C-alpha positions as CSV (number, residue, x, y, z in Angstrom):
1,M,13.9,6.6,-19.9
2,T,12.5,5.7,-16.4
3,D,11.3,8.5,-14.1
4,V,13.1,8.4,-10.8
5,A,12.2,10.5,-7.8
6,H,15.0,11.1,-5.3
7,Q,14.5,12.1,-1.8
8,T,16.6,12.2,1.3
9,F,14.6,12.3,4.5
10,V,15.2,12.0,8.3
11,I,12.7,10.6,10.8
12,E,13.5,10.9,14.5
13,R,11.7,9.2,17.4
14,E,12.3,9.3,21.1
15,L,12.4,5.7,22.3
16,P,11.5,5.0,25.9
17,A,14.5,2.6,26.3
18,S,18.2,2.6,26.5
19,P,20.2,2.3,23.3
20,K,21.1,-1.3,24.2
21,H,17.5,-2.3,24.6
22,A,16.3,-0.3,21.5
23,F,19.1,-1.9,19.4
24,R,17.6,-5.3,20.2
25,F,14.4,-4.3,18.3
26,W,16.5,-4.0,15.1
27,S,18.9,-6.9,15.7
28,D,16.5,-9.6,16.9
29,Q,14.2,-11.0,14.2
30,K,11.3,-11.7,16.5
31,L,11.4,-8.3,18.1
32,K,11.8,-6.5,14.8
33,R,8.7,-8.4,13.4
34,A,6.7,-7.1,16.4
35,W,6.9,-3.5,15.1
36,N,7.8,-3.9,11.5
37,D,5.2,-6.4,10.3
38,C,2.1,-4.3,9.7
39,H,-0.2,-6.1,7.4
40,P,-1.8,-9.2,9.0
41,D,-3.8,-9.9,5.9
42,W,-0.7,-10.4,3.8
43,T,0.7,-13.9,3.3
44,E,4.3,-14.2,4.1
45,L,6.3,-16.0,1.4
46,E,9.9,-15.5,2.6
47,D,11.5,-14.3,5.8
48,S,15.2,-14.6,6.2
49,F,17.2,-12.5,8.6
50,D,21.0,-12.5,8.9
51,F,21.8,-9.4,11.0
52,R,25.5,-8.9,10.7
53,V,27.9,-7.0,8.5
54,G,27.6,-8.6,5.1
55,G,24.3,-10.3,6.1
56,I,21.1,-10.1,4.1
57,E,17.5,-9.7,5.2
58,A,14.9,-10.8,2.7
59,K,11.2,-10.8,3.0
60,S,8.3,-11.2,0.5
61,W,4.6,-11.2,0.8
62,R,1.5,-11.9,-1.2
63,M,-1.1,-9.1,-0.7
64,P,-4.9,-9.8,-0.7
65,D,-5.1,-8.7,-4.4
66,G,-2.5,-11.3,-5.4
67,A,0.4,-8.9,-6.0
68,E,3.7,-9.9,-4.5
69,L,5.9,-7.4,-2.6
70,S,9.5,-8.1,-1.7
71,F,12.2,-6.4,0.4
72,R,15.9,-7.2,0.4
73,A,18.5,-5.5,2.7
74,D,22.3,-5.8,2.7
75,Y,23.9,-4.8,6.0
76,F,27.1,-2.7,5.5
77,D,28.0,-1.4,9.0
78,I,26.7,-2.3,12.4
79,L,28.0,-0.8,15.7
80,A,26.0,-2.4,18.5
81,E,23.8,0.0,20.4
82,R,24.9,2.9,18.2
83,R,24.5,2.6,14.4
84,I,23.2,0.4,11.5
85,I,23.8,1.2,7.9
86,Y,22.2,-0.9,5.2
87,G,21.1,-0.7,1.6
88,F,17.7,-2.0,0.6
89,E,15.4,-2.5,-2.4
90,M,11.7,-3.1,-2.7
91,S,10.0,-4.8,-5.7
92,L,6.3,-5.2,-6.6
93,G,5.3,-8.0,-8.9
94,G,9.0,-8.7,-9.7
95,K,9.6,-5.1,-10.7
96,R,11.9,-2.9,-8.6
97,I,10.1,0.1,-7.2
98,S,12.8,1.6,-5.0
99,A,16.4,1.4,-3.9
100,S,17.7,3.1,-0.7
101,L,20.6,3.6,1.6
102,A,19.5,3.9,5.3
103,T,21.3,4.8,8.5
104,I,19.9,4.3,11.9
105,E,21.6,6.2,14.8
106,L,20.8,5.5,18.4
107,V,21.8,8.4,20.7
108,P,21.4,8.1,24.5
109,E,19.4,10.9,26.1
110,A,18.7,10.8,29.8
111,G,17.7,7.1,30.1
112,R,16.0,7.2,26.7
113,T,17.2,6.9,23.1
114,R,17.0,9.4,20.3
115,M,16.6,7.3,17.1
116,R,17.5,9.0,13.9
117,F,16.7,7.3,10.7
118,T,18.1,8.8,7.5
119,E,17.1,7.4,4.1
120,Q,18.4,8.3,0.7
121,L,15.6,7.0,-1.5
122,A,15.4,6.5,-5.3
123,F,11.8,5.8,-6.0
124,L,10.6,4.4,-9.4
125,G,6.9,5.3,-9.1
126,T,4.4,8.1,-8.7
127,A,4.9,11.0,-6.2
128,E,1.8,9.8,-4.3
129,A,3.2,6.3,-4.0
130,M,6.5,7.7,-2.7
131,A,4.8,9.8,-0.2
132,A,2.8,6.8,1.0
133,R,6.0,4.8,1.3
134,I,7.7,7.5,3.4
135,A,4.6,7.9,5.6
136,G,4.6,4.1,6.1
137,T,8.1,4.2,7.4
138,G,7.1,6.7,10.0
139,T,4.1,4.7,11.0
140,G,6.3,1.7,11.6
141,F,8.6,3.7,13.9
142,D,5.4,4.9,15.8
143,R,4.6,1.2,16.4
144,L,8.2,0.7,17.7
145,V,7.7,3.6,20.2
146,E,4.3,2.1,21.3
147,I,5.8,-1.3,21.9
148,L,8.7,0.0,23.9
149,A,6.4,2.3,25.9
150,R,4.0,-0.7,26.7
151,E,7.0,-2.8,27.6
152,T,8.5,-0.1,29.9
153,A,5.1,0.5,31.6
154,S,4.7,-3.2,32.4
155,V,8.1,-3.2,34.1
156,H,7.3,-0.3,36.4
């Protein structure tokens, strides 16, 4: 029997942009990479991006220690500027380490956007590794806020 840890968590961020602009950082491959690619020392092996209902996003990397990590997402529902629902799995060395259902909601708030990310996670590893994975998700969203803030500051 495999040990599986389950956790549902919500991460919210205030994005200094309209929902229309914030949505672009999920729907445009180049803009998503700007905040989502976080390990410059990893070698990219695959990067496909088909952002549409029924589309698939697939990425894989080789880490400095030689291990390979992969990510595959299937997009179930997309409402431009409002909502994205997708399922995704991550594998390490060809072995699945997690499977998730994620919902991103973009809510307008006085010229800004409240982004709410909800993930239902089934993690096939240690509690410490799961905590690190969840923390990494939040760190990525912090980078998104920083990029949008820099962009907004350069416009004004």
